[in-house]
C-alpha positions as CSV (number, residue, x, y, z in Angstrom):
1,X,15.2,0.2,17.8
2,X,13.2,-2.6,18.3
3,X,12.8,-5.2,15.3
4,X,11.5,-9.2,15.1
5,X,10.6,-10.8,18.2
6,X,10.4,-8.2,20.3
7,X,8.3,-5.5,17.9
8,X,6.0,-8.5,17.6
9,X,5.8,-8.9,21.3
10,X,5.3,-5.7,21.8
11,X,2.5,-5.1,19.4
12,X,0.6,-8.4,20.3
13,X,0.3,-6.9,23.9
14,X,-1.0,-3.4,22.5
15,X,-3.9,-1.8,23.6
16,X,-5.4,-2.0,19.8
17,X,-4.5,-5.7,19.7
18,X,-5.3,-6.5,23.4
19,X,-9.2,-7.1,22.3
20,X,-9.1,-9.2,19.6
21,X,-8.8,-13.1,19.7
22,X,-5.6,-14.8,18.6
23,X,-6.3,-15.4,15.4
24,X,-7.2,-11.8,14.5
25,X,-3.8,-10.2,17.0
26,X,-1.6,-12.5,14.8
27,X,-2.6,-12.1,11.2
28,X,-2.7,-8.2,12.4
29,X,0.8,-8.3,13.7
30,X,2.1,-9.8,10.4
31,X,0.9,-6.6,8.6
32,X,2.4,-3.9,10.6
33,X,5.5,-2.8,10.1
34,X,8.3,-1.6,12.8
35,X,9.4,2.3,12.6
36,X,12.0,3.6,15.0
37,X,11.3,7.4,15.3
38,X,13.3,10.4,16.7
39,X,13.3,13.4,19.0
40,X,11.8,16.1,16.5
41,X,11.1,13.8,13.6
42,X,7.6,14.2,11.8
43,X,5.9,10.9,11.6
44,X,2.7,12.7,9.7
45,X,2.9,15.5,8.3
46,X,-0.3,18.3,8.0
47,X,-2.0,18.2,4.9
48,X,0.1,15.5,3.5
49,X,-1.7,12.5,1.6
50,X,-1.0,8.6,3.5
51,X,-3.1,5.9,4.1
52,X,-1.1,4.2,7.0
53,X,-2.4,3.7,10.9
54,X,-0.1,4.3,13.2
55,X,0.2,3.3,16.6
56,X,2.6,4.1,18.8
57,X,4.3,1.3,21.0
58,X,7.4,3.2,22.9
59,X,8.4,6.7,23.5
60,X,6.1,9.8,22.8
61,X,5.2,12.3,19.8
62,X,2.9,15.4,19.9
63,X,0.0,16.0,17.8
64,X,-0.2,19.5,16.2
65,X,-2.9,21.6,14.3
66,X,-1.6,23.7,12.2
67,X,-3.6,27.1,11.4
68,X,-1.7,29.5,9.1
69,X,1.9,30.5,10.6
70,X,0.4,28.8,14.0
71,X,1.0,25.4,15.9
72,X,-1.5,24.5,18.6
73,X,-0.6,21.0,20.4
74,X,-3.7,19.0,20.6
75,X,-2.1,15.5,22.3
76,X,0.7,14.3,23.8
77,X,0.7,10.6,22.2
78,X,2.2,7.7,24.5
79,X,2.5,3.9,24.2
80,X,-1.0,2.8,23.5
81,X,-2.2,6.1,21.6
82,X,-3.5,5.5,17.4
83,X,-3.2,7.8,15.2
84,X,-3.9,8.3,11.1
85,X,-7.8,6.9,11.5
86,X,-8.7,9.6,9.6
87,X,-7.3,9.2,6.3
88,X,-6.9,5.5,6.7
89,X,-10.3,5.1,6.5
90,X,-10.8,8.1,4.2
91,X,-9.0,8.3,0.9
92,X,-10.3,11.5,-0.2
93,X,-8.8,12.5,3.8
94,X,-5.2,14.6,4.0
95,X,-3.2,14.3,7.2
96,X,-5.9,16.6,9.4
97,X,-2.8,17.4,11.9
98,X,1.0,17.0,11.9
99,X,2.7,14.1,14.5
100,X,6.2,14.8,15.8
101,X,8.2,12.7,17.9
102,X,9.0,14.4,21.1
103,X,11.6,11.6,21.8
104,X,13.2,8.3,20.3
105,X,10.6,5.7,20.1
106,X,8.9,3.0,17.8
107,X,5.4,3.0,15.9
108,X,3.7,-0.1,14.2
109,X,2.4,1.1,10.5
110,X,-0.2,-0.9,9.3
111,X,-0.7,0.1,5.5
112,X,-4.3,0.7,4.2
113,X,-3.2,-2.3,1.5
114,X,-2.6,-4.6,4.0
115,X,-6.0,-4.0,5.4
116,X,-7.4,-4.3,2.3
117,X,-6.3,-7.3,1.9
118,X,-7.6,-8.9,5.1
119,X,-10.6,-7.3,4.5
120,X,-11.2,-8.7,0.6
121,X,-9.9,-12.3,2.1
122,X,-12.7,-12.3,4.7
123,X,-10.9,-12.1,7.4
124,X,-12.2,-11.3,10.7
125,X,-9.3,-9.3,11.8
126,X,-10.3,-6.7,9.0
127,X,-14.0,-6.2,11.3
128,X,-11.8,-6.6,14.5
129,X,-9.6,-4.1,13.9
130,X,-12.7,-1.6,12.6
131,X,-14.0,-2.2,15.8
132,X,-11.0,-1.9,17.9
133,X,-9.9,1.5,16.1
134,X,-14.3,2.6,16.7
135,X,-13.7,2.0,20.4
136,X,-10.5,3.7,20.8
137,X,-12.5,6.9,18.8
138,X,-15.3,6.7,21.3
139,X,-12.8,7.1,24.3
140,X,-10.8,10.1,22.7
141,X,-14.4,11.6,21.6
142,X,-16.0,10.5,25.5
143,X,-12.5,12.8,26.6
144,X,-13.1,15.4,24.9
145,X,-16.2,15.6,25.6
146,X,-15.6,15.7,29.6
147,X,-12.9,18.5,28.9
148,X,-15.3,20.5,26.5
149,X,-18.2,20.1,29.4
150,X,-15.4,21.4,32.3
151,X,-14.5,24.3,30.0
152,X,-17.7,25.6,29.5
153,X,-19.1,25.2,33.3
154,X,-15.9,27.2,34.4
155,X,-16.6,30.0,31.9
156,X,-20.1,29.8,33.5
157,X,-18.8,30.2,36.8
158,X,-15.5,32.1,36.3
159,X,-13.1,29.9,37.1
160,X,-11.8,28.9,33.4
161,X,-8.5,29.8,34.2
162,X,-8.1,26.9,37.3
163,X,-10.3,24.6,34.6
164,X,-7.7,24.7,32.2
165,X,-4.9,24.0,34.6
166,X,-6.6,21.0,35.6
167,X,-7.8,19.5,32.4
168,X,-3.8,20.1,31.2
169,X,-2.4,19.3,34.5
170,X,-1.1,22.3,35.7
171,X,-0.6,24.2,38.4
172,X,-2.8,27.5,38.6
173,X,-1.3,30.7,40.6
174,X,-2.4,30.9,44.5
175,X,-5.3,33.1,44.5
176,X,-3.9,37.0,44.1
177,X,-0.6,35.9,42.6
178,X,-1.1,37.1,39.0
179,X,1.1,34.9,36.1
180,X,2.8,37.3,34.6
């Protein structure tokens, strides 16, 4: 798919690196690996080990939480989405969800060992990466909290189906029409 200068340029413009100074962006870009993926390819397996951080640069993927024999989609990843941060920072945490490609695409993968090398050198890129991941996580938490608040309010007012439709971008049936 994309490699060499194209991959590097995509990565340098990506949301994860965009707010960093040039030296940090360049130091990190040298350590990421390009990984093309295809539709239905598992990028991260639930329960598996692994200490890589992934950023979707092109294409889309779904995140599923697995509970017994059930799979629940909890997120749709688009370019700029970051996954794998829990296991990246916590060596005892297995992957908490499955990430599967829904199209062809490319992810940028940062091995944990590359991050550790930067940190042990005292390179400011390590701290910049930590700050970027924390900012991304905070944005996701705020969005999740807003969605949960909408659901709680809708439950109280009896408009739960309408709220779910707004949150997940699905049309709701007209009043008196049952979806059956």
